[in-house]
N, C-alpha and C positions, 0 to 999 in steps of 0.2 A: 504494500500499500504506500502510496506517496505522501509527500508532505502535505499538511493542510494548506489550502489555499485562503489567505486573508489579506486584506489590505489594511494599511493604517493612513489615518488622515490627521492633518492638522486641524486646528479649530477653525480657521478660515475656510479650509476645503469643506469641512463638516458643515459649516453655516452656509457655504454657497449651494452645497448640494441640497441641504434642508429647504432653502428659499425657492429651488425649482419646483417645489411642490405646487406652489401657488403662482409661478410664472407661466406666462402664455408661450408655452412650449409643447409639442407633441406628447402624447401620453406615455409614448415608448421612452422618451427621455426621462420624464419622471419617474418611470418604473426603474430605468437603468441606476438612476440617481439613488434611488431607495435600496437598491440591490447592493450598491457600493457602501451605502452607510449602514446596512444591516451586518454586512461582513465586517466591517470595521468595528461594530459594537459586539463582534464575537459569534455572531451566528454562523452556523456550518453551511456550507454550500448547498447540501440536501435538503436543509431546513427552508433555506431561502427558496429553493426550487419548489418545494411543496407550499410555501406561502404564495407563491406567485402563479402555481400550477403551470410552471415551466420544467424543462428538463435540466437536470444539473450540469450538462455540458452547454447549455446557453447561459447558465449563471457564471460558469467558468470564462466562458468567452467575453461575457461583460467585464469581470474582474481582471481578465488578461489585458483586454484593451484599455482599462483606465490605468493599469501598471504601465503600458507602453506608451499611450499617447496622452493620458489625462483627460480633462474635462471635455476636449474636442471629440474623444472617443464616444461619447454618449449620443451624438446626432449621427444620421445616416450620411453616408458619403454622396455628395452631389452626383447626379448623373445615374443613377441606379434606376432600374427598370427600363422598359421599352421606350423607345424614342417616339414621338409622334409623327406621323406621315403626313400630317396635314398642318396648315398654318391658319391663322385668324382669317387671312384673306381668301382662303378656300370656303370658310363658313359664309363669308360676306356674300361672295359668289353666289352660293346656293341660296341665301336669303333673298337676294335679288331675283333669282330665277323663280323663286316661289311667289314673290309679290308681283313681279311684272307679266309673267306669262300666265293666260287665263286657265290652263289646265292644271290639274293636280299630278302629284308624282308619289309613288311609293319609293321605299328604301332603295329597292333594286334599281329603279330608273334613275334616282340621284346618285347612286354609286356609279352607274354606267355614264352619266353626264359628266361627273367629275373625272372619270378616267378619260373619256373622249376629248373633253375641252381644257382640261387642266393637268393630264397625266398624273393624276392621283389615284392610285389603288386603295380602296378602301371597302371592306366586306360590307354588304348591306346591313347586317346585324351590328357591326361597330358603328356605322355610320348613324343608324337608328339610336344608339345609346348616346353617341355624341350629340345628336339633335335634342334627345330627350333632356339630357343634362343642362343644355343651353336653354330649355324652355320654348324650344321652336316646335311648330306643328306644320302639318301640311299647309298647302297653299289655301288659305281661307276655307276650312273644310266646313264650316257652317253654311257658307255662301254656297259652296258646290253641292251640298246636299239639298239645301233649300231650292236651288234652281231645278235639280234633278227631280223632286218630289212633285213639283207642279207642273210638268210637262206631261 
């Protein structure tokens, strides 16, 4: 069995980590700060892991990162995750198409339009999610339904 993994904090470090609880930072950062504080207060890795419902390995990674990098290690590295294949101008283009053209589009048609006119390849499902998050809907859906109902 290896040595017990434990960090030691100065008063200033402990106070800084304690203050992160009420700071406007992501919850992951707050949890990592608390993991470090608990370790400094004598908690074992396994007990911390059970407290947070994490694996012991995750707790060890947080503690090692603290020892190697310090407080900067609490945050995620920039640039993690998939990169966006579209820019804001693409969404403005779609919005203009929806507003100007009298027809309605579904997500498959919008994805095809983006690919043909702007060389942006997005799946219809992904495009639908992006538009939904932005609060966009089809081209005046209520108007299109109303016009079709009375014909």
